[in-house]
C-alpha positions in Angstrom: -6.9 -6.9 -4.4 -3.3 -8.0 -4.0 -1.1 -5.6 -1.8 1.4 -4.8 -4.5 -1.3 -4.0 -7.0 -3.1 -1.7 -4.3 0.2 0.2 -3.7 0.5 0.8 -7.4 -3.1 1.8 -8.2 -3.2 4.1 -5.2 0.2 5.5 -6.4 1.8 5.1 -3.0 4.5 3.2 -5.0 4.8 4.0 -8.7 5.5 0.7 -10.1 4.1 -2.8 -9.1 7.5 -4.4 -9.4 9.0 -1.8 -6.8 5.9 -2.6 -4.5 6.7 -6.3 -4.9 10.4 -5.8 -4.0 9.4 -3.7 -1.0 7.2 -6.5 0.3 9.9 -9.1 -0.3 12.5 -7.1 1.6 9.9 -6.9 4.4 9.5 -3.1 4.3 5.7 -3.3 4.3 3.4 -4.3 7.2 -0.3 -4.5 7.3 -2.0 -4.3 10.7 1.3 -4.7 12.3 2.4 -7.8 10.7 4.9 -8.4 7.8 3.0 -8.7 4.6 3.7 -10.5 1.3 2.8 -9.0 -2.0 -0.1 -11.4 -2.4 -1.9 -10.1 0.8 -5.5 -9.4 0.0 -6.1 -5.7 0.9 -9.4 -4.8 2.6 -11.0 -1.5 3.6 -9.8 -0.5 7.0 -6.3 -2.2 6.9 -3.6 -0.2 8.3 -0.4 -0.3 5.9 3.0 0.8 7.0 5.8 1.3 4.6 9.4 2.0 5.4 11.5 4.1 3.0 15.0 4.2 4.5 14.7 6.3 7.7 11.1 7.4 6.9 7.9 5.5 7.6 4.5 6.1 5.8 1.4 4.9 7.6 -1.9 4.8 5.7 -5.5 3.4 6.3 -7.2 1.9 3.4 -10.5 3.8 2.7 -11.4 2.1 -0.6 -10.2 -0.8 -2.9 -10.7 -0.1 -6.7 -9.1 -2.1 -9.6 -8.5 1.2 -11.5 -8.4 4.9 -10.6 -7.4 8.2 -12.2 -4.2 9.9 -10.9 -6.4 12.7 -9.4 -8.6 10.2 -7.5 -5.7 7.9 -6.3 -5.3 9.7 -3.0 -9.0 9.1 -2.3 -8.2 5.4 -1.7 -6.4 5.9 1.5 -5.7 8.4 4.3 -2.3 9.2 5.7 -2.0 8.7 9.5 0.7 10.4 11.5 
C-alpha cells in the first residue's frame, strides 16, 4: 500500500492530500530515509513524521486497505 494511503487509512493523518503534501515537503521518513508518497509500506517499517517541533514515530504492525475508526490504531504502535 502507498505511504500516503496508509497514513490516511491508519488515521495518523486525516486526509490523503495532506499526507501527500507532508511527503513532498520531506516531513516523512521510513526506516531513516526520506520517503515519497508512493513508497510501498510493509509490516515492520518504522515511520517518522515531523509536525512542526514534534516528531511522531510509529512501527507498522499491519497493512489493510480499509479499517474502521475504532480499529485504525491497531495498524501501528507508537514508539517513544
